[in-house]
C-alpha positions, 0 to 999 in steps of 0.5 A: 559477543560485542563486535569490534569497534572497526566493524561497528563503524563500518556497519554504521557507515554502510547504514548511513549510506543506505539511508541517504540513498533511500531518503535523497530521492524524496528530498530531491522531489520536495526541494524541486517542488519549491523551485521556480521553472527557471531554477529547475531548468538552470544548469546551476542546481544547488542541493540546498535552495536559497529561495522557496516558491509555492507556486507549483503547489498552487498549480497542482492543486488547481489542476483538473478537479484534484479533489475529485481524483483524490476522492476517487483514489480514497474510495477504491483504495480504502474499499479494497483494503477493507474488503481484503482484510475481511476476506483475508481474515475469514480465509486465513483463520480456518487455514491456520486453525482447521485441518481439512482435505485440500488445505495445502493445495489451497495455500499453494493456489494462493501463492500462485495467485500472488506470483502471477504477473499483473500484465497477464491479467489485463485482457481477462479482467478487461473482458470480465469487467466489460461483460459485467457492465463495470467497465469505466466505473470505480467498482471495477477498480475496487474489485481489481485492487481487492483481488490483487491484494487478497492473496498477499493478505491471506498469506500475511494473516495466515502467518500471524494466526499461526503465531497465536497459540490456540490454547488461549482460545481453548482457555477462553472457551473453558471459562465460558466463551463460545468459539466466536466469543473466544475469537472476538475477545482473544484472537482478534485483539492479538491479530490487530498488529497483523491486520495493521501491517497487512493494511499498510502494504495493501494500501500502498499497493492499491494507492500506487496502482496506475496501469489498471486505472489508466486502461479501465477508466475512460471518463475524466471524472472517474480517474484516480490520482496516479492518472492525474499525476501523469497528466503533467507530462504532455507531448510538448513538454513536462511541467517538472515543477508541477510533477514534483509538487503533485508527487509530494501531494500524492504522497501525503495520504499514504504518509499520514496513514503510515504515521497513524498506524506506525506503532501497530506496524512495528509491533506487527512486524516484530510479532510476525518475525517470532512464532509461538 
């Protein structure tokens, strides 16, 4: 049934206001990054700037070995996402396809692990990494990000696998495929949107993580971009232009990754909303 015109207008206005509320902080960050320090601190602050300066970006890119921090973030983030996808798929497929004793209990443990507060894990993880000799190393961050994103990955992929009819695999096996071949030729292609959707959320979670990187890494050459971003604020002052320019630079890899997989992401969200 078609909604009345007044209701459609009201919903459109609400949607537009919500979109503006979401987009405005990003716009403000980008505009501020193009201003000079004098314009940023000036009481007269126009929403639409009349002049642009890229000096803040030059300052940010030339500060404290930015390429090293970028590479460190990419290593731990991409490594954690790949590990969580592989391990999550290997866990989600048996949970969705097989019926065994303790299955529901394992799913409950996965949910509890996902709901556990991050602050409660600092001390045990710190002691674990110290005893394993991994403290102040990139593998320690990779393992932590892998562990923190794995429960979410399992739950997401479990729902996607449940939405793929098992009869498709049975038909492939009747046609001569082995169980592994049926999974590789039938289930895995259908699971691709779920893998992409999960990888986006896992990437954002690991890419934006700050506290573990701050506590577990002590050597400057092994720090990640979130810690580098915090270096623009000192005890004496905050370089707001540098912070905003660095924030724009910091957001670019995640934005590029999202643009590369956006079609699969939309298909994955739609597939996850409809089961059967």
